[in-house]
C-alpha positions in Angstrom: -176.8 87.6 -160.8 -176.4 84.7 -163.2 -176.1 86.4 -166.6 -175.8 83.1 -168.4 -179.2 82.0 -167.1 -180.6 85.3 -168.2 -179.3 84.8 -171.7 -180.7 81.2 -171.8 -184.1 82.5 -170.6 -184.1 85.2 -173.3 -183.3 82.7 -176.0 -185.8 80.0 -175.0 -189.0 81.5 -176.3 -187.6 81.8 -179.8 -186.3 78.3 -179.8 -189.6 76.9 -178.5 -191.5 78.8 -181.3 -189.1 77.3 -183.9 -189.6 73.8 -182.4 -193.4 74.2 -182.7 -193.0 75.2 -186.3 -191.1 72.0 -186.8 -193.8 69.8 -185.2 -192.1 69.5 -181.9 -192.9 70.7 -178.4 -190.5 72.9 -176.4 -190.5 73.7 -172.7 -188.1 75.9 -170.7 -186.9 75.4 -167.1 -184.5 77.5 -165.0 -183.3 74.4 -163.2 -183.3 70.6 -163.4 -185.4 70.1 -160.3 -188.4 72.0 -161.8 -187.9 70.2 -165.1 -187.9 66.7 -163.5 -191.1 67.6 -161.6 -192.9 68.8 -164.8 -191.8 65.8 -166.9 -193.1 63.3 -164.3 -196.4 65.1 -164.2 -196.8 64.5 -168.0 -196.3 60.7 -167.6 -198.9 58.0 -166.8 -198.0 55.6 -164.0 -197.2 52.1 -165.2 -196.0 53.4 -168.6 -193.2 51.5 -170.4 -190.0 53.7 -170.2 -186.6 53.4 -171.7 -183.6 55.6 -172.5 -180.5 56.1 -174.6 -177.0 56.8 -173.2 -177.0 60.3 -171.7 -175.1 62.1 -169.0 -177.8 64.8 -169.0 -180.3 62.3 -167.6 -178.0 61.4 -164.8 -176.8 64.9 -164.0 -180.3 66.4 -164.0 -181.7 63.8 -161.6 -184.1 62.6 -164.3 -182.7 59.1 -164.4 -183.0 58.6 -160.6 -186.6 59.9 -160.7 -187.5 57.4 -163.3 -186.0 54.6 -161.3 -187.9 55.8 -158.2 -191.2 56.1 -160.0 -193.9 53.7 -160.8 -192.9 52.8 -164.3 -192.0 49.6 -166.3 -188.3 50.2 -167.1 -186.5 48.7 -170.0 -182.8 48.8 -169.3 -180.4 47.5 -172.0 -177.5 47.6 -169.6 -178.7 44.4 -167.9 -178.2 42.4 -171.1 -175.4 39.8 -170.7 -175.2 38.7 -174.4 -175.7 40.3 -177.8 -178.9 38.3 -178.2 -180.3 39.6 -174.9 -179.4 43.1 -175.9 -181.3 42.6 -179.2 -184.4 41.4 -177.4 -184.3 44.3 -175.0 -183.9 46.8 -177.9 -186.9 45.3 -179.7 -189.0 46.2 -176.6 -187.4 49.6 -176.3 -188.7 50.5 -179.8 -192.3 50.1 -178.6 -191.8 52.0 -175.3 -194.3 54.7 -174.3 -191.6 57.2 -173.3 -188.0 57.2 -174.5 -185.6 59.5 -172.8 -182.5 60.9 -174.3 -180.7 64.2 -174.9 -179.5 65.9 -178.0 -175.8 66.4 -178.8 -176.7 69.9 -180.0 -179.7 72.1 -180.8 -179.7 75.2 -183.1 -181.5 78.4 -182.3 -183.7 77.6 -185.2 -184.9 74.4 -183.5 -183.0 71.8 -185.4 -181.7 68.8 -183.4 -178.3 67.5 -184.3 -177.0 64.1 -183.1 -174.0 61.9 -183.8 -174.1 58.2 -182.8 -172.0 55.0 -183.0 -174.4 52.0 -182.8 -177.4 54.1 -183.7 -179.9 52.6 -181.3 -180.5 56.0 -179.7 -181.1 57.7 -183.1 -183.2 54.8 -184.4 -185.7 55.4 -181.5 -185.6 59.2 -182.0 -186.5 58.7 -185.7 -189.2 56.1 -185.3 -190.8 53.8 -182.7 -191.4 55.0 -179.1 -194.7 56.8 -178.6 -193.1 59.9 -176.9 -189.5 61.1 -177.1 -188.6 63.0 -173.9 -185.4 65.0 -174.7 -183.6 66.6 -171.8 -181.3 69.4 -173.2 -179.0 71.6 -171.2 -178.8 75.0 -173.0 -175.0 74.8 -173.1 -175.7 72.7 -176.2 -177.1 75.7 -178.2 -175.4 76.5 -181.5 -176.0 78.9 -184.3 -176.2 76.4 -187.2 -176.1 72.8 -188.1 -172.5 73.2 -189.2 -171.4 74.7 -185.8 -173.5 71.9 -184.1 -171.5 69.2 -185.8 -168.3 71.0 -185.0 -169.3 71.3 -181.4 -170.1 67.6 -181.1 -166.8 66.6 -182.7 -164.8 69.1 -180.6 -166.4 68.7 -177.2 -168.9 65.9 -177.1 -167.1 63.0 -178.7 -163.8 63.4 -176.9 -165.6 63.6 -173.6 -167.7 60.5 -174.4 -164.6 58.7 -175.6 -163.0 59.3 -172.2 -166.2 58.3 -170.4 -166.5 55.1 -172.4 -162.8 54.3 -172.5 -162.8 54.0 -176.3 -159.7 53.4 -178.4 -160.8 56.1 -180.9 -158.4 59.0 -181.6 -160.7 61.4 -179.8 -160.8 59.0 -176.7 -157.0 58.7 -176.7 -155.8 62.2 -177.8 -158.9 64.3 -177.0 -159.1 65.4 -180.6 -161.4 64.2 -183.5 -159.4 62.6 -186.4 -162.4 61.8 -188.7 -161.6 58.1 -187.9 -162.9 54.8 -189.2 -161.8 52.8 -186.2 -163.8 49.8 -184.9 -165.0 51.9 -181.9 -166.0 54.9 -184.1 -168.7 56.9 -182.3 -169.5 59.1 -185.4 -171.1 56.5 -187.6 -174.4 58.3 -188.1 -175.1 62.0 -188.3 -178.8 62.8 -187.9 -180.4 66.2 -188.2 -184.0 66.3 -187.1 -185.5 69.3 -189.0 -189.1 68.3 -188.7 -191.4 65.8 -186.9 -194.3 64.5 -189.0 -195.9 63.3 -185.8 -196.8 66.5 -184.1 -195.9 66.7 -180.4 -194.1 63.3 -180.4 -190.8 64.9 -179.7 -190.8 67.0 -176.6 -187.7 69.1 -175.9 -187.1 70.2 -172.3 -184.6 73.0 -172.3 -182.8 73.6 -169.0 -180.9 76.7 -168.2 -177.9 74.7 -166.9 -174.8 73.0 -168.3 -175.9 69.4 -168.7 -174.0 66.6 -170.5 -171.3 67.3 -173.1 
């Protein structure tokens, strides 16, 4: 018996209720496969789709499903110059569906994210018609403060290693509250409410996804 999954399943209804109170939609899935199937059923074929950097999308199979689907994909990774990247981002802002994860989520339904360039958080805050957020329930925290601590202790060092940054967390595995040129903690955003009801959809998965 998977007691961790049982605990996640028990916590999910309360989180979903709190998300609803905050103008967001919440859904719970016991596994990634059922989540991917449900998400695809919500999307119109031919829609414009983009995404922010997220290991959760890859690990869950969501990224591959999008690439295999009948969608217009906007992929900033194909940009060869800063100007091309800027043009692609301008299209991303007007996408129908923008996929990302959250660095952390509190039991009270607050989304906590830390970013470097800020492109991911810019789209979360304003622009794309729908935000499709894939969140492994390993990212649950008790408060905003513990969420920030979790991100700096676990998420940033892991992302530093993944992206081969020269930040202290990427080199030593420990946050140093740095101001280096590669700093990944330039913006700290707490989404406590969405004025556009239902725009942000949070898909909670009872698995360990991402960092």
